[in-house]
Z-matrix of the N, CA and C atoms (Angstrom, degrees):
N
C 1 1.462
C 2 1.536 1 110.71
N 3 1.330 2 116.63 1 -45.16
C 4 1.462 3 119.53 2 179.37
C 5 1.524 4 111.68 3 -65.67
N 6 1.318 5 115.99 4 -36.20
C 7 1.468 6 119.66 5 178.41
C 8 1.525 7 110.27 6 -63.72
N 9 1.313 8 116.55 7 -39.37
C 10 1.465 9 120.81 8 179.11
C 11 1.533 10 110.46 9 -64.74
N 12 1.319 11 116.91 10 -43.08
C 13 1.467 12 120.83 11 178.54
C 14 1.526 13 109.99 12 -62.72
N 15 1.315 14 115.77 13 -43.06
C 16 1.463 15 119.51 14 179.03
C 17 1.525 16 110.82 15 -60.54
N 18 1.326 17 116.83 16 -48.00
C 19 1.467 18 121.34 17 -175.78
C 20 1.527 19 112.51 18 -70.14
N 21 1.314 20 117.87 19 -35.39
C 22 1.467 21 119.97 20 -174.50
C 23 1.523 22 114.14 21 -94.61
N 24 1.323 23 117.09 22 -22.23
C 25 1.459 24 118.93 23 -174.81
C 26 1.532 25 112.57 24 -119.49
N 27 1.298 26 116.05 25 -58.05
C 28 1.461 27 119.32 26 -172.87
C 29 1.524 28 113.52 27 -72.54
N 30 1.301 29 116.93 28 -46.95
C 31 1.468 30 119.48 29 -176.67
C 32 1.529 31 112.40 30 -61.84
N 33 1.339 32 119.02 31 -45.47
C 34 1.468 33 118.37 32 178.46
C 35 1.533 34 113.24 33 -61.96
N 36 1.314 35 117.39 34 -26.50
C 37 1.464 36 120.33 35 -178.78
C 38 1.524 37 113.39 36 -84.24
N 39 1.299 38 118.02 37 -12.85
C 40 1.462 39 120.92 38 -175.55
C 41 1.525 40 112.36 39 -57.03
N 42 1.317 41 117.40 40 -44.08
C 43 1.461 42 121.32 41 -178.66
C 44 1.536 43 110.37 42 -64.44
N 45 1.311 44 115.76 43 -43.44
C 46 1.466 45 120.52 44 179.94
C 47 1.526 46 110.43 45 -64.00
N 48 1.312 47 116.53 46 -46.86
C 49 1.464 48 120.27 47 180.00
C 50 1.522 49 111.53 48 -63.76
N 51 1.320 50 116.76 49 -37.65
C 52 1.462 51 120.14 50 177.45
C 53 1.526 52 110.50 51 -60.99
N 54 1.334 53 116.63 52 -45.40
C 55 1.470 54 120.37 53 179.25
C 56 1.528 55 110.96 54 -62.63
N 57 1.324 56 116.05 55 -41.03
C 58 1.465 57 119.43 56 179.48
C 59 1.523 58 110.96 57 -63.62
N 60 1.315 59 116.56 58 -42.65
C 61 1.462 60 120.01 59 179.75
C 62 1.524 61 111.56 60 -67.31
N 63 1.321 62 116.54 61 -37.27
C 64 1.459 63 120.67 62 -177.99
C 65 1.525 64 111.71 63 -71.76
N 66 1.324 65 117.53 64 -43.88
C 67 1.461 66 120.55 65 -175.37
C 68 1.523 67 113.36 66 -96.31
N 69 1.315 68 117.25 67 -19.22
C 70 1.455 69 120.71 68 -178.05
C 71 1.519 70 111.33 69 84.99
N 72 1.293 71 115.34 70 -179.26
C 73 1.460 72 121.18 71 178.25
C 74 1.523 73 108.30 72 -126.98
N 75 1.303 74 115.71 73 148.79
C 76 1.462 75 120.52 74 -179.15
C 77 1.530 76 110.13 75 -77.30
N 78 1.308 77 114.95 76 138.96
C 79 1.460 78 120.82 77 177.18
C 80 1.519 79 107.70 78 -125.65
N 81 1.299 80 115.25 79 131.35
C 82 1.459 81 120.72 80 176.05
C 83 1.526 82 107.26 81 -83.99
N 84 1.313 83 116.21 82 97.04
C 85 1.468 84 121.60 83 -175.52
C 86 1.528 85 112.03 84 -61.51
N 87 1.324 86 116.60 85 -35.74
C 88 1.458 87 120.38 86 179.10
C 89 1.528 88 110.18 87 -64.65
N 90 1.328 89 116.55 88 -46.66
C 91 1.466 90 120.45 89 179.24
C 92 1.529 91 110.53 90 -64.34
N 93 1.314 92 116.79 91 -39.87
C 94 1.459 93 120.94 92 179.08
C 95 1.529 94 110.73 93 -63.29
N 96 1.318 95 116.83 94 -42.38
C 97 1.466 96 120.82 95 178.04
C 98 1.525 97 110.88 96 -64.36
N 99 1.329 98 116.67 97 -39.87
C 100 1.467 99 120.36 98 177.81
C 101 1.525 100 111.20 99 -63.48
N 102 1.324 101 116.29 100 -43.63
C 103 1.462 102 120.03 101 179.12
C 104 1.524 103 110.62 102 -63.82
N 105 1.310 104 116.42 103 -39.82
C 106 1.457 105 120.35 104 178.95
C 107 1.528 106 110.58 105 -62.60
N 108 1.317 107 116.22 106 -41.67
C 109 1.469 108 120.48 107 178.89
C 110 1.528 109 110.78 108 -66.05
N 111 1.321 110 116.94 109 -41.20
C 112 1.465 111 120.52 110 177.59
C 113 1.526 112 110.70 111 -62.32
N 114 1.323 113 115.93 112 -41.90
C 115 1.464 114 119.73 113 177.16
C 116 1.523 115 110.72 114 -62.93
N 117 1.319 116 116.92 115 -42.88
C 118 1.465 117 120.78 116 179.93
C 119 1.528 118 110.64 117 -60.15
N 120 1.321 119 116.47 118 -41.91
C 121 1.466 120 120.14 119 178.68
C 122 1.525 121 111.18 120 -64.54
N 123 1.321 122 116.14 121 -43.35
C 124 1.471 123 119.91 122 -179.93
C 125 1.529 124 110.69 123 -66.24
N 126 1.327 125 116.71 124 -39.67
C 127 1.463 126 120.87 125 177.88
C 128 1.526 127 110.17 126 -61.37
N 129 1.314 128 116.47 127 -41.54
C 130 1.469 129 120.64 128 178.22
C 131 1.527 130 110.70 129 -64.67
N 132 1.327 131 117.20 130 -40.59
C 133 1.470 132 120.68 131 177.04
C 134 1.531 133 110.58 132 -61.13
N 135 1.319 134 116.18 133 -42.13
C 136 1.467 135 120.23 134 179.56
C 137 1.525 136 111.05 135 -66.70
N 138 1.336 137 117.13 136 -38.67
C 139 1.467 138 120.40 137 177.03
C 140 1.526 139 110.16 138 -60.69
N 141 1.326 140 115.89 139 -45.64
C 142 1.464 141 120.53 140 179.27
C 143 1.530 142 110.96 141 -63.56
N 144 1.322 143 116.85 142 -38.40
C 145 1.467 144 120.78 143 178.40
C 146 1.528 145 110.58 144 -65.37
N 147 1.325 146 117.22 145 -39.79
C 148 1.467 147 120.86 146 176.90
C 149 1.525 148 110.24 147 -60.80
N 150 1.313 149 116.06 148 -45.10
C 151 1.461 150 120.03 149 -179.73
C 152 1.526 151 111.24 150 -66.52
N 153 1.324 152 116.81 151 -35.75
C 154 1.465 153 120.38 152 176.85
C 155 1.527 154 110.08 153 -64.44
N 156 1.326 155 116.29 154 -45.01
C 157 1.465 156 120.29 155 -179.75
C 158 1.526 157 111.68 156 -65.95
N 159 1.328 158 116.55 157 -34.22
C 160 1.467 159 120.71 158 179.57
C 161 1.527 160 111.50 159 -78.72
N 162 1.323 161 116.08 160 -25.75
C 163 1.457 162 120.12 161 -178.90
C 164 1.516 163 113.75 162 91.83
N 165 1.331 164 116.67 163 2.58
C 166 1.465 165 120.81 164 179.16
C 167 1.529 166 109.34 165 -168.45
N 168 1.333 167 116.33 166 161.73
C 169 1.469 168 119.16 167 177.70
C 170 1.531 169 111.33 168 -69.07
N 171 1.318 170 115.68 169 144.85
C 172 1.460 171 121.92 170 172.61
C 173 1.518 172 107.78 171 -158.68
N 174 1.316 173 115.92 172 163.84
C 175 1.461 174 121.37 173 -179.09
C 176 1.524 175 108.93 174 -84.90
N 177 1.308 176 116.53 175 104.69
C 178 1.462 177 122.29 176 -177.32
C 179 1.526 178 111.04 177 -62.30
N 180 1.310 179 116.81 178 -27.74
C 181 1.464 180 121.31 179 -178.21
C 182 1.527 181 112.88 180 -81.45
N 183 1.311 182 117.08 181 -5.60
C 184 1.461 183 121.07 182 179.85
C 185 1.526 184 109.74 183 -94.53
N 186 1.334 185 117.62 184 112.08
C 187 1.464 186 119.05 185 177.79
C 188 1.528 187 112.54 186 -57.48
N 189 1.331 188 117.05 187 -35.91
C 190 1.466 189 120.10 188 -179.82
C 191 1.528 190 110.80 189 -65.46
N 192 1.334 191 116.53 190 -46.69
C 193 1.465 192 119.23 191 -179.58
C 194 1.527 193 111.18 192 -68.10
N 195 1.325 194 116.64 193 -40.34
C 196 1.460 195 119.81 194 178.18
C 197 1.526 196 110.37 195 -63.14
N 198 1.328 197 116.27 196 -42.86
C 199 1.464 198 120.23 197 177.71
C 200 1.516 199 111.58 198 -61.35
N 201 1.326 200 116.91 199 -41.01
C 202 1.468 201 120.67 200 178.55
C 203 1.526 202 110.53 201 -61.56
N 204 1.326 203 116.47 202 -43.37
C 205 1.468 204 120.05 203 -179.88
C 206 1.527 205 110.49 204 -66.04
N 207 1.329 206 116.32 205 -51.02
C 208 1.469 207 119.84 206 -175.36
C 209 1.523 208 112.67 207 -66.67
N 210 1.320 209 115.87 208 -51.26
C 211 1.459 210 119.71 209 -170.28
C 212 1.525 211 113.18 210 -95.03
N 213 1.326 212 116.35 211 -33.09
C 214 1.458 213 119.50 212 179.96
C 215 1.514 214 112.62 213 -83.00
N 216 1.326 215 115.87 214 -54.89
C 217 1.464 216 120.27 215 -173.93
C 218 1.525 217 113.48 216 -83.62
N 219 1.329 218 116.82 217 -42.01
C 220 1.463 219 119.58 218 -176.83
C 221 1.530 220 112.12 219 -87.91
N 222 1.320 221 116.47 220 -12.91
C 223 1.458 222 120.44 221 176.57
C 224 1.519 223 115.22 222 71.66
N 225 1.316 224 116.97 223 21.74
C 226 1.460 225 120.21 224 177.63
C 227 1.530 226 107.69 225 -72.16
N 228 1.322 227 117.91 226 134.04
C 229 1.467 228 119.79 227 -179.10
C 230 1.536 229 112.19 228 -62.92
N 231 1.322 230 115.94 229 141.11
C 232 1.463 231 122.24 230 178.23
C 233 1.525 232 108.62 231 -71.82
N 234 1.323 233 116.29 232 127.77
C 235 1.465 234 121.89 233 -179.10
C 236 1.522 235 110.59 234 -86.44
N 237 1.332 236 116.11 235 -46.28
C 238 1.465 237 120.41 236 176.57
C 239 1.515 238 108.67 237 -153.66
N 240 1.326 239 114.37 238 164.90
C 241 1.461 240 120.07 239 -178.55
C 242 1.520 241 110.29 240 -117.26
N 243 1.326 242 114.55 241 157.79
C 244 1.462 243 120.71 242 176.40
C 245 1.528 244 108.79 243 -77.71
N 246 1.320 245 116.14 244 175.23
C 247 1.464 246 120.92 245 178.70
C 248 1.527 247 111.48 246 -60.26
N 249 1.330 248 116.21 247 -29.64
C 250 1.469 249 119.87 248 -179.62
C 251 1.530 250 112.31 249 -84.79
N 252 1.326 251 116.77 250 -3.10
C 253 1.461 252 120.36 251 177.45
C 254 1.513 253 115.19 252 96.13
N 255 1.321 254 116.96 253 -1.61
C 256 1.466 255 120.24 254 178.49
C 257 1.530 256 109.60 255 -79.76
N 258 1.323 257 117.56 256 150.74
C 259 1.465 258 119.31 257 176.13
C 260 1.529 259 110.47 258 -60.38
N 261 1.305 260 116.63 259 133.56
C 262 1.458 261 121.32 260 -178.47
C 263 1.520 262 111.19 261 -78.25
N 264 1.319 263 115.01 262 140.87
C 265 1.467 264 121.25 263 173.84
C 266 1.524 265 109.11 264 -124.87
N 267 1.341 266 115.88 265 33.54
C 268 1.460 267 119.07 266 -179.74
C 269 1.526 268 110.62 267 -74.64
N 270 1.309 269 115.70 268 173.76
C 271 1.463 270 121.33 269 -174.95
C 272 1.526 271 112.27 270 -58.85
N 273 1.304 272 116.40 271 -41.21
C 274 1.466 273 120.59 272 -179.67
C 275 1.529 274 111.07 273 -60.54
N 276 1.317 275 116.10 274 -45.96
C 277 1.466 276 121.09 275 -179.93
C 278 1.528 277 110.23 276 -65.24
N 279 1.326 278 116.32 277 -48.07
C 280 1.466 279 119.36 278 -178.49
C 281 1.526 280 111.50 279 -62.60
N 282 1.320 281 116.91 280 -36.55
C 283 1.467 282 120.33 281 178.15
C 284 1.525 283 110.51 282 -62.46
N 285 1.311 284 115.93 283 -42.16
C 286 1.466 285 119.77 284 177.82
C 287 1.530 286 110.97 285 -65.74
N 288 1.326 287 116.10 286 -44.70
C 289 1.464 288 120.12 287 -179.08
C 290 1.528 289 111.98 288 -67.45
N 291 1.327 290 116.69 289 -29.69
C 292 1.468 291 121.12 290 -178.04
C 293 1.528 292 112.37 291 -65.05
N 294 1.310 293 117.00 292 -17.55
C 295 1.463 294 119.64 293 178.06
C 296 1.525 295 111.39 294 -66.62
N 297 1.342 296 116.31 295 -28.93
C 298 1.467 297 120.47 296 -176.09
C 299 1.526 298 115.00 297 -120.37
N 300 1.344 299 116.90 298 -9.03
C 301 1.463 300 119.71 299 -174.30
C 302 1.528 301 110.39 300 -135.40
N 303 1.322 302 115.89 301 140.59
C 304 1.466 303 121.18 302 -176.02
C 305 1.528 304 113.10 303 -72.55
N 306 1.326 305 117.61 304 -41.89
C 307 1.463 306 120.01 305 -173.96
C 308 1.528 307 113.16 306 -59.44
N 309 1.322 308 119.83 307 -47.49
C 310 1.471 309 118.10 308 179.05
C 311 1.531 310 113.04 309 -59.46
N 312 1.310 311 116.62 310 -34.43
C 313 1.467 312 120.52 311 178.75
C 314 1.531 313 110.34 312 -64.29
N 315 1.309 314 116.66 313 -43.48
C 316 1.465 315 120.78 314 179.63
C 317 1.531 316 110.38 315 -67.98
N 318 1.327 317 117.02 316 -38.88
C 319 1.467 318 120.89 317 178.28
C 320 1.529 319 110.31 318 -62.19
N 321 1.320 320 117.05 319 -42.47
C 322 1.465 321 120.39 320 178.49
C 323 1.524 322 111.56 321 -60.43
N 324 1.315 323 116.60 322 -43.11
C 325 1.469 324 120.22 323 178.64
C 326 1.529 325 110.26 324 -65.82
N 327 1.314 326 116.88 325 -40.71
C 328 1.467 327 121.54 326 177.37
C 329 1.525 328 110.09 327 -59.42
N 330 1.323 329 116.94 328 -46.61
C 331 1.467 330 121.04 329 179.51
C 332 1.525 331 111.33 330 -63.07
N 333 1.323 332 116.04 331 -42.49
C 334 1.464 333 120.40 332 -178.50
C 335 1.527 334 110.94 333 -61.60
N 336 1.321 335 116.39 334 -47.49
C 337 1.464 336 119.91 335 -178.16
C 338 1.528 337 111.97 336 -70.96
N 339 1.324 338 116.76 337 -35.92
C 340 1.464 339 120.27 338 177.52
C 341 1.524 340 110.11 339 -63.26
N 342 1.313 341 115.92 340 -42.34
C 343 1.464 342 120.56 341 178.23
C 344 1.530 343 110.59 342 -65.21
N 345 1.313 344 116.43 343 -43.04
C 346 1.461 345 121.06 344 179.13
C 347 1.525 346 110.88 345 -61.08
N 348 1.307 347 116.65 346 -42.61
C 349 1.465 348 120.74 347 -177.99
C 350 1.524 349 111.74 348 -69.57
N 351 1.320 350 117.28 349 -29.10
C 352 1.463 351 119.86 350 -176.94
C 353 1.526 352 112.78 351 -78.98
N 354 1.310 353 117.39 352 -13.31
C 355 1.474 354 119.78 353 -177.81
C 356 1.498 355 111.68 354 -83.26
């Protein structure tokens, strides 16, 4: 099965990929800058929405502060803890919490777009 995939898919693409790597690909820097700015604006909107939902400003990128808001202030039950015993705010936990709570859903979108913009 792997030999068939190699012969029918990967091997025929080798020449094309080699040319792309050798010559590069064109990037529209203006469009890329515009997209980056749009992402920055959306990220800022999401940050403001998180603070609105929490009722005060906090550092969304801080697991400790996010945990305090979610589990301490909002009273959302802790799903799992980190190795150090702190309430986890990882993607898996936030995804589960997002089913019933607005803030984790917004935080997940904020993280996704922030990660996308940083690449």
